N, C-alpha and C positions, 0 to 999 in steps of 0.2 A: 197936457193931459196933467190928469188928477193926478198926485205923488201924498201916499199912504205912510207915515212912519211910526211904526212900532218902538219904545221905550223899554231901558229895563228886559232887556235880553241875557239872560247866562250865556255861556256857551262854556259845554265842559271839557278835560281828555286835548288843552292845548300840548300838557305836558306832555303828554304818551306822546304827540308825533313830533311837534317841531321846540314848542319850548312855551311860546303865550303867540298875540297875536301885535302887529302895531300900527299903535295910533293913526292915524290917516287914510292908512291906504281900505280899500275894499275888497272884499269875497264877496262872497257867495252861495246859495245855501241848496243843495241838494236832495231833497226827496229820499232815500232807503226802504223803502219798503219791506226790499226783503231781506234787510238785517236781520238778523239771529235772534239776538239782545234786544228787540225794542221795532215790531214793527212799524209804529209813529214817526221811528228817526228821522232827524236831519242832520248833515253835516253839515257843518262849514267848511267850504272849498276856494280852491284859486288856479287857474286856470296857469299853464305855460306852456306855450304854443297850442300843441294838439293833447298834454297830457294833463289830468288834470292832479289834486295833489289833495287829499284831508288832509286838515289842519288840526279838526277838532269837530262836538258837535253841540247842538242844542241840548240846554240841560232838561230831562226829561221830560218836567211840568212846561216848559213853554216850547219844546218837540211834536209833544199829543196836542195843544192848542196850534202849532203856526200851520203843522202839515195840515192842518183842515181847510186855513188860505188858503195851502199850495195844493191841495186835490181839487178841491173846487177851483184851481185857473182863475184865480183874484187875475191876477199880475195878465199888464195889455201886452208884454214879450217874454210875459214866460218866465221872466227873471226877477231875482228876490237880493235885494243886496246887505250886506254885512258892516255894519264899522263898528269897531273897537273904542272905548270912550277913553279906556282907559290905560298903561300899559303892564300894571302890574293885578296878574290873576290874587283875587284873595280864598279864604278857603270858605266854599261851600259847604261844608256838612259831609253829610259819605259820600257824597259828590269827587269833592277836592278840590281842588284850585280850580277857578271861575272867573272869567273875563265878562265887566258888563258889557255889553254891543244895542245896538239900535239899527232895528230891521228893515230897509227900505222897500216898497215899489210902486211903479206908475199904473194904475192900477184902471180899467177900461172905462170909455169916456159913457156908461149908460150907468142911467141913476135903477137900475137895480142891482144892478152885479156892488152897487158901491153901497147900497142899502146893505145889502149882503156879508159884503165883507163891513163896516162897521160891524153889524151884528154878531157877525164873530167875532171881532175883535176886541170889540169895547166888554160883551158880556162873558168874556173868558178873566176879564179882566188886566187886561194889558193897558197900557195908556197910551195912547192913541192921537198926533198931529194929524191932519188932515188938509191939503193943500190946492188948490187950483192951479 
């Protein structure tokens, strides 16, 4: 099954929730269309049994762009995986501390869906790798 990896995605708000994301760990993305601050919000979550814990959010510009991919249901299994690249957050300006991460998902094995995914992600300025 083809896999898409989006590089250079920033996560903010981790200090508000838990402190930081652990490199090597895998987290998931969850759309929050009812978020009162941003209808394009995408939360970074960790599952523990039946409960879901929010650990941060994608930075607003990345959330707007990736929310379109999530809403288009490009993932073959409905899951979007997030992996932090480094432990130390850095100051990203107004958004405060941020961690650079990659987002990966398995894409439907359908030429039309794959073309749409590449169009959405590359046209939005993301650095994307793709493998079969």
